C-alpha positions as CSV (number, residue, x, y, z in Angstrom):
1,M,91.0,121.0,88.8
2,A,88.7,120.0,91.7
3,K,89.8,116.8,93.5
4,E,87.5,115.3,96.1
5,L,87.4,112.2,98.3
6,V,83.8,111.0,98.7
7,V,82.9,108.5,101.4
8,N,79.6,106.6,101.5
9,Q,78.6,104.2,104.3
10,T,75.4,102.1,104.2
11,H,74.9,99.6,107.1
12,N,77.8,97.1,106.7
13,E,79.2,98.5,103.4
14,S,81.7,101.3,102.9
15,R,82.6,102.9,99.6
16,I,85.2,105.5,98.9
17,A,86.0,107.3,95.6
18,L,88.7,109.8,94.8
19,I,87.4,111.9,92.0
20,E,88.8,114.7,89.8
21,N,86.4,116.7,87.6
22,G,83.9,113.8,87.7
23,E,86.5,111.1,86.8
24,I,87.1,108.4,89.3
25,L,90.9,108.2,90.1
26,D,90.4,105.5,92.6
27,F,87.5,103.4,94.0
28,L,87.5,101.2,97.1
29,I,84.7,99.1,98.5
30,E,84.6,97.0,101.7
31,R,81.8,94.9,103.1
32,H,82.1,94.2,106.8
33,P,81.4,90.6,108.0
34,Q,78.2,90.1,110.0
35,N,80.0,88.2,112.7
36,N,82.5,91.0,113.4
37,V,85.4,88.7,112.6
38,S,88.1,90.9,111.0
39,A,88.7,90.0,107.3
40,P,92.3,89.3,106.2
41,I,93.0,92.7,104.6
42,V,96.4,93.7,103.2
43,G,98.6,94.9,106.1
44,N,97.2,92.7,108.9
45,I,99.8,90.7,110.8
46,Y,99.2,87.2,112.2
47,L,101.0,84.5,114.2
48,G,100.3,81.5,112.0
49,R,101.0,77.8,112.1
50,V,102.5,75.9,109.1
51,L,99.8,73.4,108.0
52,R,101.6,71.9,105.1
53,V,104.9,72.4,103.2
54,L,104.8,71.6,99.4
55,P,108.4,71.0,98.1
56,G,107.1,70.5,94.6
57,M,105.5,73.9,94.6
58,Q,108.1,75.6,96.8
59,S,105.4,77.0,99.0
60,A,103.4,76.3,102.2
61,F,99.9,76.7,103.6
62,I,99.6,78.7,106.8
63,D,96.7,78.6,109.3
64,I,96.1,82.2,110.3
65,G,92.7,81.6,111.9
66,Q,90.7,82.5,108.9
67,E,88.2,80.4,106.8
68,R,90.8,79.6,104.2
69,A,94.5,78.8,104.8
70,A,97.0,81.4,103.6
71,F,99.5,80.7,100.8
72,L,103.2,81.4,101.4
73,Y,105.7,81.3,98.6
74,V,109.4,80.5,99.1
75,D,110.7,84.0,98.1
76,D,108.3,85.5,100.8
77,A,109.2,82.8,103.3
78,Y,112.9,83.1,103.6
79,L,114.3,85.7,106.1
80,P,117.8,86.5,104.9
81,T,120.6,87.5,107.3
82,L,122.0,91.0,107.2
83,D,125.2,89.8,105.5
84,E,123.1,88.0,102.8
85,Q,121.1,91.2,102.2
86,R,124.2,93.4,101.8
87,E,125.9,90.9,99.5
88,M,122.8,90.8,97.3
89,Q,122.5,94.6,97.2
90,S,126.2,95.0,96.2
91,R,125.7,92.4,93.5
92,I,122.6,94.2,92.1
93,A,124.5,97.5,92.1
94,T,127.2,96.1,89.8
95,T,124.8,94.4,87.4
96,E,121.9,96.8,87.3
97,S,123.3,99.0,84.6
98,N,123.8,96.1,82.3
99,S,120.4,94.6,82.8
100,K,117.7,94.8,80.1
101,R,114.1,95.4,81.0
102,L,111.3,93.8,79.1
103,G,108.8,96.5,78.3
104,E,108.1,99.8,80.0
105,V,107.5,99.7,83.8
106,I,105.2,102.3,85.3
107,P,106.2,102.0,89.0
108,D,104.0,102.2,92.1
109,E,105.4,103.9,95.2
110,F,107.0,100.7,96.5
111,S,108.9,99.9,93.3
112,T,112.1,101.2,95.0
113,L,112.1,98.1,97.2
114,T,111.6,95.4,94.5
115,E,114.0,97.0,92.0
116,T,116.9,97.5,94.3
117,V,116.5,94.6,96.7
118,D,116.0,91.2,95.0
119,M,113.7,89.1,97.3
120,K,115.3,85.9,95.9
121,F,118.1,86.2,98.4
122,R,119.0,82.5,98.4
123,P,117.7,80.8,95.3
124,D,119.6,77.6,96.4
125,V,117.6,77.3,99.6
126,K,114.5,75.2,99.5
127,I,111.4,75.9,101.6
128,Q,111.6,72.5,103.2
129,D,115.0,73.3,104.6
130,F,113.8,76.1,106.9
131,L,110.0,75.5,107.3
132,K,108.4,72.4,108.9
133,E,104.8,71.5,109.6
134,G,103.7,72.9,113.0
135,D,106.2,75.8,113.0
136,E,104.8,79.1,114.3
137,I,105.7,82.1,112.2
138,V,104.8,85.7,111.9
139,V,103.2,86.6,108.5
140,Q,101.5,89.6,106.9
141,I,98.8,89.7,104.3
142,A,100.3,90.7,101.0
143,K,97.3,89.9,98.8
144,E,93.7,89.6,99.9
145,P,91.6,86.4,99.1
146,I,90.7,86.5,95.4
147,S,87.9,84.3,94.0
148,T,88.5,80.8,95.3
149,K,92.1,81.5,96.5
150,G,93.0,82.2,100.1
151,P,95.1,85.2,101.1
152,R,98.8,85.4,100.1
153,V,101.2,86.1,102.9
154,T,104.8,87.2,103.4
155,R,107.3,87.1,106.2
156,H,108.9,90.4,105.0
157,I,106.9,92.6,107.2
158,T,106.1,96.2,106.0
159,L,104.3,98.7,108.2
160,A,102.9,101.7,106.2
161,G,102.5,105.1,107.7
162,R,101.2,108.3,106.0
163,H,104.7,109.3,104.7
164,I,107.0,106.4,105.1
165,V,107.0,102.6,105.2
166,Y,109.0,100.7,107.9
167,M,110.6,97.3,107.3
168,P,111.9,95.6,110.4
169,F,113.6,92.7,108.6
170,I,115.0,94.3,105.4
171,E,117.9,96.8,105.5
172,H,117.1,99.4,102.8
173,T,116.7,103.1,102.3
174,G,114.3,103.9,99.4
175,V,112.4,106.8,97.9
176,S,109.3,106.3,95.8
177,R,110.1,106.4,92.1
178,R,107.0,108.5,91.6
179,I,108.9,111.4,93.1
180,E,110.7,112.5,90.0
181,S,113.0,115.4,91.2
182,E,116.5,114.0,91.8
183,E,117.2,116.8,94.3
184,E,114.2,115.9,96.3
185,R,114.9,112.2,96.2
186,K,118.4,112.8,97.5
187,R,117.1,115.1,100.3
188,L,114.6,112.5,101.4
189,K,117.2,109.7,101.2
190,D,119.6,111.7,103.5
191,I,116.8,112.2,106.0
192,L,115.9,108.5,106.0
193,D,119.5,107.4,106.4
194,S,119.8,109.7,109.5
195,I,116.6,108.3,110.9
196,R,116.9,104.5,110.5
197,P,119.3,102.4,112.5
198,E,121.4,99.5,111.1
199,G,119.5,96.4,110.0
200,V,116.1,97.9,109.2
201,G,114.5,99.6,106.2
202,V,112.6,102.7,105.4
203,I,110.8,103.9,102.2
204,A,109.6,107.4,101.6
205,R,106.1,107.3,100.1
206,T,105.0,109.6,97.3
207,V,103.3,112.0,99.7
208,A,106.6,112.4,101.6
209,E,107.7,114.9,98.9
210,T,108.6,118.3,100.6
211,Q,108.0,116.9,104.1
212,S,110.3,117.9,106.9
213,Y,112.7,115.8,109.0
214,K,110.3,116.2,112.0
215,T,107.3,114.9,110.1
216,L,109.2,111.9,108.8
217,K,110.8,111.1,112.1
218,S,107.4,111.3,113.9
219,D,105.9,108.8,111.3
220,Y,108.9,106.5,111.8
221,N,108.6,106.5,115.6
222,N,104.9,105.7,115.4
223,L,105.6,102.7,113.1
224,V,108.4,101.4,115.4
225,K,106.0,101.6,118.3
226,I,103.4,99.5,116.4
227,W,106.1,96.9,115.7
228,K,107.2,96.7,119.3
229,D,103.5,96.2,120.3
230,V,103.3,93.3,117.8
231,Q,106.5,91.7,119.3
232,K,105.0,91.9,122.8
233,K,101.7,90.3,121.7
234,M,103.7,87.6,119.9
235,E,105.5,86.6,123.1
236,K,102.2,85.7,124.8
237,A,100.1,84.6,121.8
238,K,99.4,81.1,120.6
239,A,99.0,80.4,116.8
240,P,96.8,81.1,115.0
241,T,96.0,84.6,116.1
242,E,95.9,88.2,114.9
243,L,98.8,90.3,116.1
244,H,98.1,93.6,114.3
245,Q,95.0,94.9,112.5
246,D,95.6,97.8,110.1
247,L,93.7,101.0,110.2
248,S,90.0,101.2,109.6
249,F,88.8,101.2,105.9
250,V,88.3,104.9,105.9
251,Q,91.6,105.7,107.5
252,R,93.5,103.3,105.1
253,A,92.0,105.2,102.2
254,L,93.1,108.5,103.6
255,R,96.6,107.1,104.2
256,D,97.0,105.4,100.8
257,I,95.0,107.2,98.1
258,M,94.5,110.8,99.3
259,D,96.9,113.4,97.8
260,E,98.0,116.6,99.4
261,D,96.1,118.5,96.8
262,V,92.6,117.2,97.6
263,D,90.2,120.1,97.8
264,A,87.4,118.4,99.9
265,L,86.7,115.3,102.0
266,I,83.0,114.6,102.0
267,A,81.2,111.8,103.9
268,D,77.5,111.0,104.5
269,N,78.0,109.3,107.8
270,K,78.9,110.8,111.2
271,S,81.1,107.8,112.1
272,A,83.1,108.3,109.0
273,I,83.4,112.0,109.7
274,K,84.9,111.2,113.1
275,Q,87.4,108.8,111.6
276,I,88.4,111.4,109.0
277,E,88.8,114.1,111.6
278,K,90.9,111.9,113.8
279,F,93.3,111.0,110.9
280,I,93.5,114.6,109.5
281,Q,94.2,116.1,113.0
282,R,97.1,113.7,113.5
283,F,98.7,113.7,110.1
284,I,97.6,116.8,108.0
285,P,95.9,119.3,110.3
286,N,96.0,121.9,107.6
287,H,93.2,119.9,105.8
288,Q,90.8,120.2,108.8
289,A,88.7,122.9,107.0
290,K,88.2,120.6,104.0
291,I,86.0,118.1,105.9
292,K,82.3,118.3,104.9
293,F,79.3,116.4,106.1
294,Y,76.8,115.5,103.3
295,D,73.2,115.3,104.3
296,A,71.2,116.1,101.1
297,D,68.2,114.0,100.0
298,I,70.0,112.6,96.9
299,P,72.4,109.8,97.8
300,I,76.0,111.0,97.8
301,F,77.3,108.7,95.1
302,E,74.4,109.5,92.9
303,H,74.9,113.3,93.4
304,Y,78.6,113.0,92.3
305,G,77.8,110.7,89.4
306,I,79.8,107.8,90.9
307,D,77.0,105.3,90.7
308,I,76.7,105.7,87.0
309,E,80.4,105.1,86.5
310,I,80.3,102.0,88.7
311,E,77.4,100.6,86.5
312,R,79.5,101.3,83.4
313,A,82.4,99.4,85.0
314,L,80.1,96.3,85.6
315,S,79.3,96.1,81.9
316,N,81.3,94.1,79.3
317,Q,80.9,96.9,76.7
318,V,81.8,100.5,77.3
319,F,80.9,103.1,74.6
320,L,83.3,105.9,73.7
321,K,82.1,109.5,73.0
322,S,83.0,109.2,69.3
323,G,80.7,106.2,68.9
324,G,83.4,103.5,69.1
325,S,83.5,101.0,72.0
326,I,85.7,98.8,74.0
327,N,84.8,95.2,75.1
328,V,86.2,94.0,78.4
329,D,86.2,90.3,79.2
330,Q,87.6,89.1,82.5
331,T,88.6,85.4,83.0
332,E,90.5,83.6,85.7
333,A,93.8,83.9,83.9
334,L,93.7,87.2,82.0
335,V,91.7,90.3,80.9
336,S,91.1,90.8,77.2
337,I,90.1,94.2,75.8
338,D,88.9,94.7,72.3
339,V,88.7,98.2,70.6
340,N,86.0,98.7,67.9
341,T,85.2,101.8,65.8
342,G,81.4,101.1,66.1
343,K,79.4,103.9,64.7
344,F,82.4,106.2,64.4
345,V,83.1,106.7,60.7
346,G,85.5,109.7,60.9
347,K,85.8,112.7,58.6
348,K,89.1,112.2,56.8
349,T,91.0,109.0,56.0
350,L,90.6,105.5,57.4
351,E,94.0,105.7,59.1
352,E,93.0,108.9,60.9
353,T,89.7,107.4,62.0
354,I,91.5,104.4,63.4
355,L,94.1,106.5,65.2
356,K,91.5,108.8,66.8
357,T,89.5,105.7,68.0
358,N,92.6,104.0,69.4
359,L,93.7,107.2,71.2
360,E,90.3,107.8,72.7
361,A,90.2,104.1,73.7
362,V,93.5,104.4,75.5
363,K,92.1,106.8,78.1
364,E,89.0,104.8,78.7
365,I,90.9,101.5,79.0
366,V,93.2,102.8,81.6
367,Y,90.2,104.4,83.4
368,Q,88.3,101.1,83.4
369,L,91.4,99.0,84.5
370,R,91.7,101.4,87.5
371,L,88.0,101.4,88.3
372,R,87.5,97.6,87.9
373,N,90.9,96.9,89.6
374,C,91.8,94.4,86.9
375,G,95.1,92.7,87.4
376,G,97.4,90.0,86.2
377,I,97.9,89.6,82.4
378,I,96.0,92.1,80.3
379,I,95.8,91.9,76.4
380,I,94.6,95.0,74.5
381,D,93.5,94.4,70.9
382,F,93.8,97.9,69.3
383,I,92.4,98.4,65.8
384,D,95.3,97.6,63.3
385,M,97.4,100.6,62.4
386,E,99.5,100.5,59.3
387,K,101.7,103.5,60.1
388,E,104.5,103.0,62.6
389,D,104.3,106.6,63.9
390,H,100.6,106.0,64.7
391,R,101.5,102.8,66.7
392,I,104.2,104.8,68.6
393,Q,101.7,107.6,69.3
394,V,99.1,105.2,70.8
395,Y,101.7,103.3,72.8
396,T,103.2,106.6,74.2
397,S,99.7,107.8,75.1
398,L,99.0,104.5,76.9
399,L,102.2,104.9,79.0
400,E,101.3,108.5,79.9
401,A,97.7,107.5,80.9
402,L,99.0,104.7,83.2
403,K,101.0,107.3,85.3
404,K,97.7,108.1,87.0
405,D,97.4,104.5,88.1
406,R,98.7,103.7,91.7
407,S,99.3,100.1,90.7
408,K,102.6,99.0,89.1
409,T,102.3,98.1,85.4
410,N,104.6,96.6,82.8
411,V,103.7,97.3,79.2
412,L,105.2,95.8,76.1
413,P,105.2,97.7,72.7
414,I,102.3,97.2,70.2
415,S,103.0,94.0,68.3
416,G,102.6,93.5,64.6
417,L,99.1,92.1,65.2
418,G,98.1,95.3,66.9
419,L,98.1,93.8,70.4
420,V,99.5,95.2,73.7
421,E,100.6,92.8,76.4
422,M,100.8,94.2,79.9
423,T,100.7,93.2,83.5
424,R,99.1,95.1,86.4
425,K,99.7,94.5,90.0
426,R,96.6,93.7,92.1
427,T,96.3,93.1,95.8
428,R,92.5,92.9,96.2
429,D,89.6,91.4,94.3
430,T,88.2,93.0,91.2
431,L,85.1,95.2,91.3
432,V,83.1,92.6,89.3
433,R,83.9,89.8,91.7
434,V,83.1,92.0,94.7
435,M,79.8,93.3,93.4
436,C,78.5,90.4,91.2
437,E,78.1,86.7,91.3
438,A,77.9,84.1,88.5
439,C,74.6,83.9,86.8
440,P,72.7,81.0,88.4
441,Y,70.9,80.2,85.2
442,C,74.0,79.8,82.9
443,E,76.3,79.0,85.9
444,G,78.7,81.8,84.9
445,V,79.2,80.6,81.3
446,G,77.4,83.6,79.9
447,R,75.3,81.6,77.5
448,V,72.9,78.6,77.3
449,K,72.2,76.2,74.5
450,S,69.7,77.3,71.9
451,V,66.1,75.9,71.9
452,E,66.9,74.2,68.6
453,T,70.1,72.5,70.0
454,V,68.3,71.2,73.1
455,S,65.4,69.9,70.9
456,F,67.8,67.8,68.8
457,E,69.4,66.5,72.0
458,V,65.9,65.4,73.1
459,I,65.2,63.7,69.8
460,R,68.5,61.7,69.9
461,E,67.8,60.6,73.5
462,L,64.2,59.8,72.7
463,Q,65.3,57.5,69.8
464,K,67.5,55.6,72.2
465,V,64.7,55.1,74.7
466,M,62.2,54.1,72.1
467,K,64.5,51.5,70.6
468,R,65.1,49.7,73.9
469,T,61.6,49.9,75.6
470,S,58.6,47.8,74.9
471,L,56.2,50.4,76.5
472,S,53.7,52.0,74.2
473,K,53.5,55.4,75.9
474,I,56.5,57.8,76.5
475,T,56.3,61.3,78.1
476,I,58.8,64.1,77.6
477,F,59.1,66.8,80.2
478,A,61.0,70.0,79.2
479,H,61.1,73.8,79.2
480,P,58.0,75.4,77.5
481,E,60.0,76.8,74.5
482,V,61.6,73.4,73.9
483,C,58.2,71.7,74.0
484,A,56.8,74.3,71.6
485,K,59.7,73.6,69.2
486,L,59.2,69.8,69.4
487,S,55.5,70.1,68.8
488,S,55.6,72.6,66.0
489,E,54.5,71.8,62.5
490,E,57.8,73.2,61.2
491,F,59.8,70.7,63.2
492,G,57.3,67.9,62.6
493,I,59.2,65.2,64.4
494,I,56.8,63.9,67.0
495,E,54.4,62.4,64.4
496,L,57.3,60.8,62.4
497,L,58.7,59.1,65.5
498,E,55.2,57.9,66.6
499,E,54.7,56.3,63.2
500,Q,58.3,54.9,63.0
501,F,58.2,53.2,66.4
502,N,54.4,52.7,66.8
503,K,54.4,54.4,70.2
504,T,52.5,57.4,71.7
505,L,54.6,60.5,72.6
506,L,53.3,63.0,75.1
507,V,55.0,66.4,75.4
508,R,54.6,68.2,78.7
509,A,55.9,71.7,79.3
510,D,57.1,72.8,82.8
511,N,58.1,76.3,83.7
512,N,60.3,75.0,86.5
513,Y,62.6,73.3,84.0
514,H,65.9,75.0,82.9
515,A,66.2,75.7,79.2
516,E,68.7,72.9,78.9
517,Q,66.9,70.5,81.1
518,Y,64.6,67.7,80.0
519,E,63.4,64.2,81.1
520,I,62.1,61.3,79.2
521,Y,59.7,59.1,81.2
522,A,58.3,55.8,80.2
523,P,55.8,54.7,82.9
524,E,54.8,51.1,83.4
525,T,51.4,50.3,81.9
């Protein structure tokens, strides 16, 4: 199966898609600020100043020199001693086998860290006990600004390389759970144990599979050098300031989403080609021949069918090949997905029709979650299935499809109401929020009051005005459609009110008025 990494750069926007046989496996977009100030992307390290400590929230706000203050939670703020880490790890080792997990977890490549090292090292310690306003601390962006929220930061620094991740403050040796071979996991763990000194941590990423000691050691040495440079800058810096900026957008994509089995790396910009060549030459020189420059007349994303897929991802309704559909609604708190049979009527029984629609929907749902970068709580409303084996089949299919997703997910079994509750880890904003803004007409609500509703509101307000004014002439200004409704013979209200209150009513249409806007004006005579 052909797998390609496609890079498009247009002025201050960069877009990257990893595609396999026309299906987008991963999509990234970055828009560069006009003032050349680096945005707080995941991985950047700052020397920040504590602005405010909130004991009631067990969190703090940190000034990192950006437009919005960063948010630091207590579990990310406490730096445990080496003895505390070792005590916690031994405690986890004795209780892990007895613990029950809620739902099925599809891990990301960093799951090894969160599942074997509990970040709540000292639940008895309060944030106000070790952080004070004005303190200068080193923090790293863990989650980019999303919607109205500022970036989330952590003091548990992690430096990601192509094959490994280096943790200067957490003692741990881990191997990505996405590497399934126990033999290979043991080999990598032995190599990492021989590489890392006491007191620091190293994780083998998924692409580290089959890599040699020399490759992993070289990656480790490079990350240690980066950390030493950060420490040198920290000695001279004054908060707030940036201590380390992660790789460029293109190189981060190559590091994080490119697999070893990519067949081609295609870019339509010479600058992007140079960045790709620099990265490939350093980390995977055997991929040098796969780099291609695209200069055809048709835009690169249009040529590969990516633009069409992005447009589908911006729509609330996505149609399935069978004729069914899924409706995706994103809110601040959660994402709800509804599955419908639509035009699909099937050929056999109703149960078979429902099963086929749900199974087809599973693949499209996972694809859309990946493409849209939906995160947090996700509720999927499958069509109700009476047979237990059908529910199991759909649930199993969902778990299998999620293995393609780089993000960590936790999925609960299908409930009696046909619902699936799941969570998906997200570190950057959704595609919809990046590419769209709230409708200025409906102010993001997605609907406006009907002409009839506004007309009745005008009448009620008009009756109040007519009762308390002694003036004989009153003018109503409103949207043309509302004015047409008020003046229509079908509605027939204007003449009735004029007779009832013995006043003259003038209805004036104005195209500049919003559909819900109106004014009642009683000028002095």
